[in-house]
N, C-alpha and C positions, 0 to 999 in steps of 0.2 A: 566733463558730461556725466550725468546720471542716468542711469537706465532703471528707469521703475516699471513693473508690472504691477496692474491695478486689479486685482482679481473683486475688490469689493464694488458694490453700488455705489456711490456717494455721487457729490455736485462735479466733481471732477473726472469722473470716469469717462471714457472715451473707447469707441470699438478698435480692435486690434485687430492685426494683419490676420490672425487666427479666426476671428469672428469673420472677417470679409472671406476669406477662403469657404469658411461652414456655411456661407449663405450662398456662395456660387456654386459650391455642392450638391444644396438641397434643391437651389434653384435649377440645377441642371439636369435633374432626374425628373423634371417633365417636359424634356424633349425626347423625341421618339426614339426607341433602343437603337437603330439602326445608327443613329448620327453620334451616340455615347462612346468613341472610341478612347481609345488613350490620349491622342494628340485633344479631342475636344477639353478631358477634363483637366489636363495639365495648361492648355491654353485658356479655360475659363478662371481656373484659379490664378494663373499668374495676371489675365487682366483685372481680377477683384486687388489685387496685393501691390500690384506695379505702382500707382496715383501715389501710394504712401513712401512710395521710395524717397519722394522729396523731402522727408524730415532728415536725411542722410548731410541736407544741407548745412543742419543745423555744426556738425563739423567743421565745416569750411568758413563758419562765421556769417553764413546766409540768415537774415532773420527772417521771421515769421509774414511780415506783410510785404517783402521781396516779390517780385512777381517771382521768382525762382523759389520761395519758401513754401512753406505747407500751407497747401491748400490753394496754391499759385497756378502756374501751367500748367502743372501735371493732373490739376483736378478740373480741367476746360473739356468744353466740348470738342475744341481744336484737338488735343491731345488723344481723347476717344475716337474721333474721326482718324487718325494717323494711326493710330494703332490697328484700327480693326483691318485693313490691309495685310497687315503682317502674317496674319492667319493663312493668306492664300498662300 
């Protein structure tokens, strides 16, 4: 398995976990100041990155098109609604 970082703009370029975290941070600044605690920032960035953890399945032979593959279950509304209550 080869991990490559694509820093150039091209037809195969995708957003990375870093850009997901950056966007979460940028959108979080729109929240009222009293809400922006350390817990808020950690949870916001965690929630933006965790759906892409499904790429780890490639190491176990889970294919892209499998329900547990990339853009499968972890990219669903069910997963998002299940992750939401974790904050409380």
